[in-house]
mmCIF file as Biopython writes it, N, C-alpha, C and O atoms, coordinates in Angstrom:
data_model
#
loop_
_atom_site.group_PDB
_atom_site.id
_atom_site.type_symbol
_atom_site.label_atom_id
_atom_site.label_alt_id
_atom_site.label_comp_id
_atom_site.label_asym_id
_atom_site.label_entity_id
_atom_site.label_seq_id
_atom_site.pdbx_PDB_ins_code
_atom_site.Cartn_x
_atom_site.Cartn_y
_atom_site.Cartn_z
_atom_site.occupancy
_atom_site.B_iso_or_equiv
_atom_site.auth_seq_id
_atom_site.auth_asym_id
_atom_site.pdbx_PDB_model_num
ATOM 1   N N  . UNK A ? 1  ? 93.499 91.029  117.380 1.0 0.0 1  A 1 
ATOM 2   C CA . UNK A ? 1  ? 93.704 91.372  115.899 1.0 0.0 1  A 1 
ATOM 3   C C  . UNK A ? 1  ? 92.867 92.605  115.566 1.0 0.0 1  A 1 
ATOM 4   O O  . UNK A ? 1  ? 91.758 92.808  116.060 1.0 0.0 1  A 1 
ATOM 5   N N  . UNK A ? 2  ? 93.479 93.422  114.685 1.0 0.0 2  A 1 
ATOM 6   C CA . UNK A ? 2  ? 92.832 94.645  114.329 1.0 0.0 2  A 1 
ATOM 7   C C  . UNK A ? 2  ? 91.720 94.347  113.207 1.0 0.0 2  A 1 
ATOM 8   O O  . UNK A ? 2  ? 91.901 93.520  112.312 1.0 0.0 2  A 1 
ATOM 9   N N  . UNK A ? 3  ? 90.673 95.030  113.337 1.0 0.0 3  A 1 
ATOM 10  C CA . UNK A ? 3  ? 89.559 95.009  112.379 1.0 0.0 3  A 1 
ATOM 11  C C  . UNK A ? 3  ? 89.931 95.740  111.163 1.0 0.0 3  A 1 
ATOM 12  O O  . UNK A ? 3  ? 90.461 96.848  111.241 1.0 0.0 3  A 1 
ATOM 13  N N  . UNK A ? 4  ? 89.661 95.132  109.969 1.0 0.0 4  A 1 
ATOM 14  C CA . UNK A ? 4  ? 89.936 95.945  108.758 1.0 0.0 4  A 1 
ATOM 15  C C  . UNK A ? 4  ? 88.680 96.445  108.057 1.0 0.0 4  A 1 
ATOM 16  O O  . UNK A ? 4  ? 88.739 97.297  107.170 1.0 0.0 4  A 1 
ATOM 17  N N  . UNK A ? 5  ? 87.468 95.861  108.502 1.0 0.0 5  A 1 
ATOM 18  C CA . UNK A ? 5  ? 86.224 96.359  107.901 1.0 0.0 5  A 1 
ATOM 19  C C  . UNK A ? 5  ? 85.038 96.196  108.808 1.0 0.0 5  A 1 
ATOM 20  O O  . UNK A ? 5  ? 84.988 95.218  109.553 1.0 0.0 5  A 1 
ATOM 21  N N  . UNK A ? 6  ? 84.118 97.060  108.793 1.0 0.0 6  A 1 
ATOM 22  C CA . UNK A ? 6  ? 82.793 96.825  109.381 1.0 0.0 6  A 1 
ATOM 23  C C  . UNK A ? 6  ? 81.814 96.624  108.341 1.0 0.0 6  A 1 
ATOM 24  O O  . UNK A ? 6  ? 81.699 97.417  107.406 1.0 0.0 6  A 1 
ATOM 25  N N  . UNK A ? 7  ? 81.065 95.534  108.478 1.0 0.0 7  A 1 
ATOM 26  C CA . UNK A ? 7  ? 79.972 95.287  107.510 1.0 0.0 7  A 1 
ATOM 27  C C  . UNK A ? 7  ? 78.653 95.379  108.320 1.0 0.0 7  A 1 
ATOM 28  O O  . UNK A ? 7  ? 78.325 94.538  109.157 1.0 0.0 7  A 1 
ATOM 29  N N  . UNK A ? 8  ? 77.933 96.467  108.000 1.0 0.0 8  A 1 
ATOM 30  C CA . UNK A ? 8  ? 76.780 96.817  108.919 1.0 0.0 8  A 1 
ATOM 31  C C  . UNK A ? 8  ? 75.523 97.192  108.051 1.0 0.0 8  A 1 
ATOM 32  O O  . UNK A ? 8  ? 75.663 97.657  106.920 1.0 0.0 8  A 1 
ATOM 33  N N  . UNK A ? 9  ? 74.337 96.982  108.598 1.0 0.0 9  A 1 
ATOM 34  C CA . UNK A ? 9  ? 73.149 97.454  107.996 1.0 0.0 9  A 1 
ATOM 35  C C  . UNK A ? 9  ? 72.979 98.953  108.374 1.0 0.0 9  A 1 
ATOM 36  O O  . UNK A ? 9  ? 73.665 99.446  109.270 1.0 0.0 9  A 1 
ATOM 37  N N  . UNK A ? 10 ? 72.087 99.645  107.705 1.0 0.0 10 A 1 
ATOM 38  C CA . UNK A ? 10 ? 71.795 101.084 108.027 1.0 0.0 10 A 1 
ATOM 39  C C  . UNK A ? 10 ? 71.200 101.112 109.444 1.0 0.0 10 A 1 
ATOM 40  O O  . UNK A ? 10 ? 71.607 101.951 110.247 1.0 0.0 10 A 1 
ATOM 41  N N  . UNK A ? 11 ? 70.309 100.279 109.756 1.0 0.0 11 A 1 
ATOM 42  C CA . UNK A ? 11 ? 69.624 100.251 111.048 1.0 0.0 11 A 1 
ATOM 43  C C  . UNK A ? 11 ? 69.879 98.847  111.698 1.0 0.0 11 A 1 
ATOM 44  O O  . UNK A ? 11 ? 70.028 97.840  111.005 1.0 0.0 11 A 1 
ATOM 45  N N  . UNK A ? 12 ? 69.921 98.835  113.017 1.0 0.0 12 A 1 
ATOM 46  C CA . UNK A ? 12 ? 69.773 97.544  113.765 1.0 0.0 12 A 1 
ATOM 47  C C  . UNK A ? 12 ? 68.668 97.770  114.714 1.0 0.0 12 A 1 
ATOM 48  O O  . UNK A ? 12 ? 68.837 98.464  115.717 1.0 0.0 12 A 1 
ATOM 49  N N  . UNK A ? 13 ? 67.525 97.200  114.428 1.0 0.0 13 A 1 
ATOM 50  C CA . UNK A ? 13 ? 66.311 97.454  115.185 1.0 0.0 13 A 1 
ATOM 51  C C  . UNK A ? 13 ? 65.948 98.984  115.021 1.0 0.0 13 A 1 
ATOM 52  O O  . UNK A ? 13 ? 65.743 99.418  113.887 1.0 0.0 13 A 1 
ATOM 53  N N  . UNK A ? 14 ? 65.871 99.725  116.007 1.0 0.0 14 A 1 
ATOM 54  C CA . UNK A ? 14 ? 65.530 101.115 116.041 1.0 0.0 14 A 1 
ATOM 55  C C  . UNK A ? 14 ? 66.729 101.996 116.118 1.0 0.0 14 A 1 
ATOM 56  O O  . UNK A ? 14 ? 66.599 103.217 116.204 1.0 0.0 14 A 1 
ATOM 57  N N  . UNK A ? 15 ? 67.952 101.383 116.089 1.0 0.0 15 A 1 
ATOM 58  C CA . UNK A ? 15 ? 69.216 102.185 116.222 1.0 0.0 15 A 1 
ATOM 59  C C  . UNK A ? 15 ? 69.716 102.469 114.738 1.0 0.0 15 A 1 
ATOM 60  O O  . UNK A ? 15 ? 69.846 101.566 113.911 1.0 0.0 15 A 1 
ATOM 61  N N  . UNK A ? 16 ? 69.964 103.711 114.498 1.0 0.0 16 A 1 
ATOM 62  C CA . UNK A ? 16 ? 70.493 104.154 113.225 1.0 0.0 16 A 1 
ATOM 63  C C  . UNK A ? 16 ? 72.051 103.968 113.316 1.0 0.0 16 A 1 
ATOM 64  O O  . UNK A ? 16 ? 72.738 104.860 113.814 1.0 0.0 16 A 1 
ATOM 65  N N  . UNK A ? 17 ? 72.561 102.902 112.873 1.0 0.0 17 A 1 
ATOM 66  C CA . UNK A ? 17 ? 73.921 102.484 112.960 1.0 0.0 17 A 1 
ATOM 67  C C  . UNK A ? 17 ? 74.849 103.262 111.983 1.0 0.0 17 A 1 
ATOM 68  O O  . UNK A ? 17 ? 75.906 103.777 112.347 1.0 0.0 17 A 1 
ATOM 69  N N  . UNK A ? 18 ? 74.357 103.306 110.685 1.0 0.0 18 A 1 
ATOM 70  C CA . UNK A ? 18 ? 75.269 103.833 109.612 1.0 0.0 18 A 1 
ATOM 71  C C  . UNK A ? 18 ? 75.091 105.412 109.461 1.0 0.0 18 A 1 
ATOM 72  O O  . UNK A ? 18 ? 74.239 105.855 108.691 1.0 0.0 18 A 1 
ATOM 73  N N  . UNK A ? 19 ? 75.853 106.186 110.156 1.0 0.0 19 A 1 
ATOM 74  C CA . UNK A ? 19 ? 75.748 107.534 110.011 1.0 0.0 19 A 1 
ATOM 75  C C  . UNK A ? 19 ? 77.077 108.173 109.533 1.0 0.0 19 A 1 
ATOM 76  O O  . UNK A ? 19 ? 78.091 107.475 109.526 1.0 0.0 19 A 1 
ATOM 77  N N  . UNK A ? 20 ? 77.119 109.397 109.153 1.0 0.0 20 A 1 
ATOM 78  C CA . UNK A ? 20 ? 78.296 110.012 108.660 1.0 0.0 20 A 1 
ATOM 79  C C  . UNK A ? 20 ? 79.383 109.993 109.796 1.0 0.0 20 A 1 
ATOM 80  O O  . UNK A ? 20 ? 80.572 109.843 109.514 1.0 0.0 20 A 1 
ATOM 81  N N  . UNK A ? 21 ? 78.948 110.147 111.079 1.0 0.0 21 A 1 
ATOM 82  C CA . UNK A ? 21 ? 79.831 110.113 112.210 1.0 0.0 21 A 1 
ATOM 83  C C  . UNK A ? 21 ? 80.572 108.677 112.327 1.0 0.0 21 A 1 
ATOM 84  O O  . UNK A ? 21 ? 81.775 108.547 112.554 1.0 0.0 21 A 1 
ATOM 85  N N  . UNK A ? 22 ? 79.682 107.661 112.141 1.0 0.0 22 A 1 
ATOM 86  C CA . UNK A ? 22 ? 80.242 106.303 112.297 1.0 0.0 22 A 1 
ATOM 87  C C  . UNK A ? 22 ? 81.227 106.057 111.187 1.0 0.0 22 A 1 
ATOM 88  O O  . UNK A ? 22 ? 82.281 105.470 111.433 1.0 0.0 22 A 1 
ATOM 89  N N  . UNK A ? 23 ? 80.940 106.467 110.004 1.0 0.0 23 A 1 
ATOM 90  C CA . UNK A ? 23 ? 81.847 106.273 108.853 1.0 0.0 23 A 1 
ATOM 91  C C  . UNK A ? 23 ? 83.155 107.078 109.021 1.0 0.0 23 A 1 
ATOM 92  O O  . UNK A ? 23 ? 84.232 106.556 108.735 1.0 0.0 23 A 1 
ATOM 93  N N  . UNK A ? 24 ? 83.069 108.359 109.488 1.0 0.0 24 A 1 
ATOM 94  C CA . UNK A ? 24 ? 84.222 109.127 109.684 1.0 0.0 24 A 1 
ATOM 95  C C  . UNK A ? 24 ? 85.072 108.479 110.863 1.0 0.0 24 A 1 
ATOM 96  O O  . UNK A ? 24 ? 86.299 108.477 110.766 1.0 0.0 24 A 1 
ATOM 97  N N  . UNK A ? 25 ? 84.473 107.954 111.924 1.0 0.0 25 A 1 
ATOM 98  C CA . UNK A ? 25 ? 85.238 107.460 112.932 1.0 0.0 25 A 1 
ATOM 99  C C  . UNK A ? 25 ? 85.932 106.145 112.531 1.0 0.0 25 A 1 
ATOM 100 O O  . UNK A ? 25 ? 87.050 105.864 112.964 1.0 0.0 25 A 1 
ATOM 101 N N  . UNK A ? 26 ? 85.292 105.401 111.750 1.0 0.0 26 A 1 
ATOM 102 C CA . UNK A ? 26 ? 85.891 104.050 111.210 1.0 0.0 26 A 1 
ATOM 103 C C  . UNK A ? 26 ? 87.060 104.478 110.369 1.0 0.0 26 A 1 
ATOM 104 O O  . UNK A ? 26 ? 88.151 103.935 110.545 1.0 0.0 26 A 1 
ATOM 105 N N  . UNK A ? 27 ? 86.894 105.449 109.437 1.0 0.0 27 A 1 
ATOM 106 C CA . UNK A ? 27 ? 88.014 105.873 108.573 1.0 0.0 27 A 1 
ATOM 107 C C  . UNK A ? 27 ? 89.110 106.412 109.264 1.0 0.0 27 A 1 
ATOM 108 O O  . UNK A ? 27 ? 90.253 106.221 108.850 1.0 0.0 27 A 1 
ATOM 109 N N  . UNK A ? 28 ? 88.856 107.130 110.374 1.0 0.0 28 A 1 
ATOM 110 C CA . UNK A ? 28 ? 90.006 107.660 111.204 1.0 0.0 28 A 1 
ATOM 111 C C  . UNK A ? 28 ? 90.884 106.547 111.732 1.0 0.0 28 A 1 
ATOM 112 O O  . UNK A ? 28 ? 92.070 106.779 111.969 1.0 0.0 28 A 1 
ATOM 113 N N  . UNK A ? 29 ? 90.361 105.359 111.924 1.0 0.0 29 A 1 
ATOM 114 C CA . UNK A ? 29 ? 91.086 104.204 112.467 1.0 0.0 29 A 1 
ATOM 115 C C  . UNK A ? 29 ? 91.446 103.225 111.286 1.0 0.0 29 A 1 
ATOM 116 O O  . UNK A ? 29 ? 91.726 102.045 111.499 1.0 0.0 29 A 1 
ATOM 117 N N  . UNK A ? 30 ? 91.421 103.791 110.014 1.0 0.0 30 A 1 
ATOM 118 C CA . UNK A ? 30 ? 91.704 102.956 108.861 1.0 0.0 30 A 1 
ATOM 119 C C  . UNK A ? 30 ? 90.801 101.617 108.783 1.0 0.0 30 A 1 
ATOM 120 O O  . UNK A ? 30 ? 91.291 100.526 108.489 1.0 0.0 30 A 1 
ATOM 121 N N  . UNK A ? 31 ? 89.572 101.790 109.046 1.0 0.0 31 A 1 
ATOM 122 C CA . UNK A ? 31 ? 88.673 100.695 108.957 1.0 0.0 31 A 1 
ATOM 123 C C  . UNK A ? 31 ? 87.616 101.010 107.888 1.0 0.0 31 A 1 
ATOM 124 O O  . UNK A ? 31 ? 86.991 102.070 107.919 1.0 0.0 31 A 1 
ATOM 125 N N  . UNK A ? 32 ? 87.426 100.094 106.957 1.0 0.0 32 A 1 
ATOM 126 C CA . UNK A ? 32 ? 86.553 100.277 105.823 1.0 0.0 32 A 1 
ATOM 127 C C  . UNK A ? 32 ? 85.100 100.028 106.396 1.0 0.0 32 A 1 
ATOM 128 O O  . UNK A ? 32 ? 84.891 99.363  107.410 1.0 0.0 32 A 1 
ATOM 129 N N  . UNK A ? 33 ? 84.187 100.595 105.688 1.0 0.0 33 A 1 
ATOM 130 C CA . UNK A ? 33 ? 82.805 100.406 106.084 1.0 0.0 33 A 1 
ATOM 131 C C  . UNK A ? 33 ? 82.036 99.971  104.806 1.0 0.0 33 A 1 
ATOM 132 O O  . UNK A ? 33 ? 82.082 100.592 103.744 1.0 0.0 33 A 1 
ATOM 133 N N  . UNK A ? 34 ? 81.301 98.801  105.032 1.0 0.0 34 A 1 
ATOM 134 C CA . UNK A ? 34 ? 80.534 98.184  103.977 1.0 0.0 34 A 1 
ATOM 135 C C  . UNK A ? 34 ? 79.112 98.131  104.492 1.0 0.0 34 A 1 
ATOM 136 O O  . UNK A ? 34 ? 78.879 97.739  105.636 1.0 0.0 34 A 1 
ATOM 137 N N  . UNK A ? 35 ? 78.182 98.512  103.683 1.0 0.0 35 A 1 
ATOM 138 C CA . UNK A ? 35 ? 76.762 98.464  104.133 1.0 0.0 35 A 1 
ATOM 139 C C  . UNK A ? 35 ? 75.982 97.455  103.309 1.0 0.0 35 A 1 
ATOM 140 O O  . UNK A ? 35 ? 76.232 97.265  102.119 1.0 0.0 35 A 1 
ATOM 141 N N  . UNK A ? 36 ? 75.038 96.820  103.968 1.0 0.0 36 A 1 
ATOM 142 C CA . UNK A ? 36 ? 74.215 95.763  103.429 1.0 0.0 36 A 1 
ATOM 143 C C  . UNK A ? 36 ? 72.750 95.873  103.844 1.0 0.0 36 A 1 
ATOM 144 O O  . UNK A ? 36 ? 72.465 96.588  104.805 1.0 0.0 36 A 1 
ATOM 145 N N  . UNK A ? 37 ? 71.906 95.279  103.251 1.0 0.0 37 A 1 
ATOM 146 C CA . UNK A ? 37 ? 71.735 94.987  101.853 1.0 0.0 37 A 1 
ATOM 147 C C  . UNK A ? 37 ? 70.942 96.125  101.181 1.0 0.0 37 A 1 
ATOM 148 O O  . UNK A ? 37 ? 69.765 96.367  101.446 1.0 0.0 37 A 1 
ATOM 149 N N  . UNK A ? 38 ? 71.684 96.796  100.297 1.0 0.0 38 A 1 
ATOM 150 C CA . UNK A ? 38 ? 71.096 98.003  99.627  1.0 0.0 38 A 1 
ATOM 151 C C  . UNK A ? 38 ? 70.690 97.650  98.113  1.0 0.0 38 A 1 
ATOM 152 O O  . UNK A ? 38 ? 71.533 97.307  97.284  1.0 0.0 38 A 1 
ATOM 153 N N  . UNK A ? 39 ? 69.398 97.760  97.846  1.0 0.0 39 A 1 
ATOM 154 C CA . UNK A ? 39 ? 68.916 97.376  96.536  1.0 0.0 39 A 1 
ATOM 155 C C  . UNK A ? 39 ? 68.300 98.546  95.753  1.0 0.0 39 A 1 
ATOM 156 O O  . UNK A ? 39 ? 67.997 98.370  94.573  1.0 0.0 39 A 1 
ATOM 157 N N  . UNK A ? 40 ? 68.109 99.679  96.325  1.0 0.0 40 A 1 
ATOM 158 C CA . UNK A ? 40 ? 67.587 100.872 95.625  1.0 0.0 40 A 1 
ATOM 159 C C  . UNK A ? 40 ? 68.587 101.848 95.258  1.0 0.0 40 A 1 
ATOM 160 O O  . UNK A ? 40 ? 69.454 102.198 96.059  1.0 0.0 40 A 1 
ATOM 161 N N  . UNK A ? 41 ? 68.499 102.338 93.995  1.0 0.0 41 A 1 
ATOM 162 C CA . UNK A ? 41 ? 69.522 103.155 93.488  1.0 0.0 41 A 1 
ATOM 163 C C  . UNK A ? 41 ? 69.668 104.379 94.331  1.0 0.0 41 A 1 
ATOM 164 O O  . UNK A ? 41 ? 70.798 104.807 94.566  1.0 0.0 41 A 1 
ATOM 165 N N  . UNK A ? 42 ? 68.652 104.947 94.783  1.0 0.0 42 A 1 
ATOM 166 C CA . UNK A ? 42 ? 68.707 106.262 95.503  1.0 0.0 42 A 1 
ATOM 167 C C  . UNK A ? 42 ? 69.467 106.047 96.949  1.0 0.0 42 A 1 
ATOM 168 O O  . UNK A ? 42 ? 70.198 106.922 97.414  1.0 0.0 42 A 1 
ATOM 169 N N  . UNK A ? 43 ? 69.240 104.904 97.554  1.0 0.0 43 A 1 
ATOM 170 C CA . UNK A ? 43 ? 70.009 104.512 98.795  1.0 0.0 43 A 1 
ATOM 171 C C  . UNK A ? 43 ? 71.431 104.221 98.480  1.0 0.0 43 A 1 
ATOM 172 O O  . UNK A ? 43 ? 72.298 104.484 99.313  1.0 0.0 43 A 1 
ATOM 173 N N  . UNK A ? 44 ? 71.724 103.697 97.333  1.0 0.0 44 A 1 
ATOM 174 C CA . UNK A ? 44 ? 73.126 103.376 96.968  1.0 0.0 44 A 1 
ATOM 175 C C  . UNK A ? 44 ? 73.806 104.737 96.762  1.0 0.0 44 A 1 
ATOM 176 O O  . UNK A ? 44 ? 74.926 104.898 97.246  1.0 0.0 44 A 1 
ATOM 177 N N  . UNK A ? 45 ? 73.260 105.648 96.136  1.0 0.0 45 A 1 
ATOM 178 C CA . UNK A ? 45 ? 73.916 106.968 95.944  1.0 0.0 45 A 1 
ATOM 179 C C  . UNK A ? 45 ? 74.055 107.705 97.285  1.0 0.0 45 A 1 
ATOM 180 O O  . UNK A ? 45 ? 75.034 108.413 97.520  1.0 0.0 45 A 1 
ATOM 181 N N  . UNK A ? 46 ? 73.069 107.524 98.144  1.0 0.0 46 A 1 
ATOM 182 C CA . UNK A ? 46 ? 73.243 108.258 99.482  1.0 0.0 46 A 1 
ATOM 183 C C  . UNK A ? 46 ? 74.477 107.658 100.248 1.0 0.0 46 A 1 
ATOM 184 O O  . UNK A ? 46 ? 75.249 108.386 100.872 1.0 0.0 46 A 1 
ATOM 185 N N  . UNK A ? 47 ? 74.616 106.389 100.176 1.0 0.0 47 A 1 
ATOM 186 C CA . UNK A ? 47 ? 75.748 105.700 100.894 1.0 0.0 47 A 1 
ATOM 187 C C  . UNK A ? 47 ? 77.082 106.108 100.291 1.0 0.0 47 A 1 
ATOM 188 O O  . UNK A ? 47 ? 78.037 106.383 101.018 1.0 0.0 47 A 1 
ATOM 189 N N  . UNK A ? 48 ? 77.153 106.149 98.964  1.0 0.0 48 A 1 
ATOM 190 C CA . UNK A ? 48 ? 78.266 106.623 98.241  1.0 0.0 48 A 1 
ATOM 191 C C  . UNK A ? 48 ? 78.689 107.990 98.678  1.0 0.0 48 A 1 
ATOM 192 O O  . UNK A ? 48 ? 79.860 108.272 98.935  1.0 0.0 48 A 1 
ATOM 193 N N  . UNK A ? 49 ? 77.634 108.872 98.756  1.0 0.0 49 A 1 
ATOM 194 C CA . UNK A ? 49 ? 77.858 110.251 99.156  1.0 0.0 49 A 1 
ATOM 195 C C  . UNK A ? 49 ? 78.268 110.290 100.565 1.0 0.0 49 A 1 
ATOM 196 O O  . UNK A ? 49 ? 78.993 111.232 100.886 1.0 0.0 49 A 1 
ATOM 197 N N  . UNK A ? 50 ? 77.910 109.374 101.531 1.0 0.0 50 A 1 
ATOM 198 C CA . UNK A ? 50 ? 78.382 109.367 102.839 1.0 0.0 50 A 1 
ATOM 199 C C  . UNK A ? 50 ? 79.760 108.862 103.018 1.0 0.0 50 A 1 
ATOM 200 O O  . UNK A ? 50 ? 80.409 109.056 104.046 1.0 0.0 50 A 1 
ATOM 201 N N  . UNK A ? 51 ? 80.223 108.155 101.906 1.0 0.0 51 A 1 
ATOM 202 C CA . UNK A ? 51 ? 81.657 107.622 101.929 1.0 0.0 51 A 1 
ATOM 203 C C  . UNK A ? 51 ? 81.874 106.210 102.326 1.0 0.0 51 A 1 
ATOM 204 O O  . UNK A ? 51 ? 82.940 105.852 102.826 1.0 0.0 51 A 1 
ATOM 205 N N  . UNK A ? 52 ? 80.874 105.392 102.113 1.0 0.0 52 A 1 
ATOM 206 C CA . UNK A ? 52 ? 81.025 103.983 102.376 1.0 0.0 52 A 1 
ATOM 207 C C  . UNK A ? 52 ? 82.128 103.423 101.403 1.0 0.0 52 A 1 
ATOM 208 O O  . UNK A ? 52 ? 82.393 104.019 100.359 1.0 0.0 52 A 1 
ATOM 209 N N  . UNK A ? 53 ? 82.718 102.342 101.748 1.0 0.0 53 A 1 
ATOM 210 C CA . UNK A ? 53 ? 83.790 101.730 100.985 1.0 0.0 53 A 1 
ATOM 211 C C  . UNK A ? 53 ? 83.283 100.549 100.200 1.0 0.0 53 A 1 
ATOM 212 O O  . UNK A ? 53 ? 83.953 100.083 99.278  1.0 0.0 53 A 1 
ATOM 213 N N  . UNK A ? 54 ? 82.067 100.035 100.560 1.0 0.0 54 A 1 
ATOM 214 C CA . UNK A ? 54 ? 81.528 98.994  99.877  1.0 0.0 54 A 1 
ATOM 215 C C  . UNK A ? 54 ? 79.999 98.914  100.058 1.0 0.0 54 A 1 
ATOM 216 O O  . UNK A ? 54 ? 79.482 99.272  101.117 1.0 0.0 54 A 1 
ATOM 217 N N  . UNK A ? 55 ? 79.322 98.472  99.084  1.0 0.0 55 A 1 
ATOM 218 C CA . UNK A ? 55 ? 77.861 98.219  99.137  1.0 0.0 55 A 1 
ATOM 219 C C  . UNK A ? 55 ? 77.559 96.743  98.702  1.0 0.0 55 A 1 
ATOM 220 O O  . UNK A ? 55 ? 77.893 96.270  97.615  1.0 0.0 55 A 1 
ATOM 221 N N  . UNK A ? 56 ? 76.880 96.074  99.694  1.0 0.0 56 A 1 
ATOM 222 C CA . UNK A ? 56 ? 76.449 94.745  99.407  1.0 0.0 56 A 1 
ATOM 223 C C  . UNK A ? 56 ? 74.975 94.750  98.904  1.0 0.0 56 A 1 
ATOM 224 O O  . UNK A ? 56 ? 74.098 95.266  99.598  1.0 0.0 56 A 1 
ATOM 225 N N  . UNK A ? 57 ? 74.701 94.185  97.715  1.0 0.0 57 A 1 
ATOM 226 C CA . UNK A ? 57 ? 73.466 94.307  97.110  1.0 0.0 57 A 1 
ATOM 227 C C  . UNK A ? 57 ? 72.982 93.079  96.477  1.0 0.0 57 A 1 
ATOM 228 O O  . UNK A ? 57 ? 73.804 92.234  96.123  1.0 0.0 57 A 1 
ATOM 229 N N  . UNK A ? 58 ? 71.642 92.884  96.287  1.0 0.0 58 A 1 
ATOM 230 C CA . UNK A ? 58 ? 71.160 91.948  95.495  1.0 0.0 58 A 1 
ATOM 231 C C  . UNK A ? 58 ? 70.961 92.341  94.070  1.0 0.0 58 A 1 
ATOM 232 O O  . UNK A ? 58 ? 70.623 91.528  93.209  1.0 0.0 58 A 1 
ATOM 233 N N  . UNK A ? 59 ? 71.183 93.627  93.838  1.0 0.0 59 A 1 
ATOM 234 C CA . UNK A ? 59 ? 71.093 94.295  92.480  1.0 0.0 59 A 1 
ATOM 235 C C  . UNK A ? 59 ? 72.356 94.905  92.009  1.0 0.0 59 A 1 
ATOM 236 O O  . UNK A ? 59 ? 72.416 96.129  91.895  1.0 0.0 59 A 1 
ATOM 237 N N  . UNK A ? 60 ? 73.413 94.123  91.714  1.0 0.0 60 A 1 
ATOM 238 C CA . UNK A ? 60 ? 74.625 94.757  91.239  1.0 0.0 60 A 1 
ATOM 239 C C  . UNK A ? 60 ? 74.480 95.417  89.863  1.0 0.0 60 A 1 
ATOM 240 O O  . UNK A ? 60 ? 75.302 96.281  89.557  1.0 0.0 60 A 1 
ATOM 241 N N  . UNK A ? 61 ? 73.527 95.092  89.031  1.0 0.0 61 A 1 
ATOM 242 C CA . UNK A ? 61 ? 73.197 95.822  87.906  1.0 0.0 61 A 1 
ATOM 243 C C  . UNK A ? 61 ? 73.016 97.211  88.105  1.0 0.0 61 A 1 
ATOM 244 O O  . UNK A ? 61 ? 73.592 98.055  87.418  1.0 0.0 61 A 1 
ATOM 245 N N  . UNK A ? 62 ? 72.126 97.510  89.151  1.0 0.0 62 A 1 
ATOM 246 C CA . UNK A ? 62 ? 71.744 98.873  89.458  1.0 0.0 62 A 1 
ATOM 247 C C  . UNK A ? 62 ? 73.006 99.680  89.985  1.0 0.0 62 A 1 
ATOM 248 O O  . UNK A ? 62 ? 73.155 100.861 89.672  1.0 0.0 62 A 1 
ATOM 249 N N  . UNK A ? 63 ? 73.880 99.030  90.768  1.0 0.0 63 A 1 
ATOM 250 C CA . UNK A ? 63 ? 74.992 99.662  91.341  1.0 0.0 63 A 1 
ATOM 251 C C  . UNK A ? 63 ? 76.002 99.972  90.190  1.0 0.0 63 A 1 
ATOM 252 O O  . UNK A ? 63 ? 76.581 101.058 90.152  1.0 0.0 63 A 1 
ATOM 253 N N  . UNK A ? 64 ? 76.200 99.020  89.272  1.0 0.0 64 A 1 
ATOM 254 C CA . UNK A ? 64 ? 77.128 99.249  88.205  1.0 0.0 64 A 1 
ATOM 255 C C  . UNK A ? 64 ? 76.615 100.284 87.305  1.0 0.0 64 A 1 
ATOM 256 O O  . UNK A ? 64 ? 77.420 101.073 86.808  1.0 0.0 64 A 1 
ATOM 257 N N  . UNK A ? 65 ? 75.323 100.374 87.029  1.0 0.0 65 A 1 
ATOM 258 C CA . UNK A ? 65 ? 74.753 101.487 86.212  1.0 0.0 65 A 1 
ATOM 259 C C  . UNK A ? 65 ? 75.096 102.837 86.867  1.0 0.0 65 A 1 
ATOM 260 O O  . UNK A ? 65 ? 75.580 103.766 86.220  1.0 0.0 65 A 1 
ATOM 261 N N  . UNK A ? 66 ? 74.817 102.902 88.209  1.0 0.0 66 A 1 
ATOM 262 C CA . UNK A ? 66 ? 75.060 104.071 88.944  1.0 0.0 66 A 1 
ATOM 263 C C  . UNK A ? 66 ? 76.522 104.506 88.790  1.0 0.0 66 A 1 
ATOM 264 O O  . UNK A ? 66 ? 76.817 105.678 88.553  1.0 0.0 66 A 1 
ATOM 265 N N  . UNK A ? 67 ? 77.379 103.582 88.924  1.0 0.0 67 A 1 
ATOM 266 C CA . UNK A ? 67 ? 78.905 103.897 88.858  1.0 0.0 67 A 1 
ATOM 267 C C  . UNK A ? 67 ? 79.344 104.094 87.366  1.0 0.0 67 A 1 
ATOM 268 O O  . UNK A ? 67 ? 80.512 104.376 87.099  1.0 0.0 67 A 1 
ATOM 269 N N  . UNK A ? 68 ? 78.448 103.951 86.462  1.0 0.0 68 A 1 
ATOM 270 C CA . UNK A ? 68 ? 78.842 104.176 84.967  1.0 0.0 68 A 1 
ATOM 271 C C  . UNK A ? 68 ? 79.647 103.035 84.438  1.0 0.0 68 A 1 
ATOM 272 O O  . UNK A ? 68 ? 80.457 103.215 83.529  1.0 0.0 68 A 1 
ATOM 273 N N  . UNK A ? 69 ? 79.447 101.871 84.980  1.0 0.0 69 A 1 
ATOM 274 C CA . UNK A ? 69 ? 80.225 100.652 84.400  1.0 0.0 69 A 1 
ATOM 275 C C  . UNK A ? 69 ? 79.373 99.691  83.689  1.0 0.0 69 A 1 
ATOM 276 O O  . UNK A ? 69 ? 79.867 98.683  83.184  1.0 0.0 69 A 1 
#
């Protein structure tokens, strides 16, 4: 079965998983990228700028404010 989304943290141990290259590669294969768990507004903005498709957070109020909703 084909994967429709990756749900990943920014880091796994010392390995920087969530990079622009990772996101572009996933998108080239029509795979969405969701990052978790992001609770700081600055990090949310950085991941939006990188092109993630979803942000999993304990602070949806901050994300909604950032998105203007």
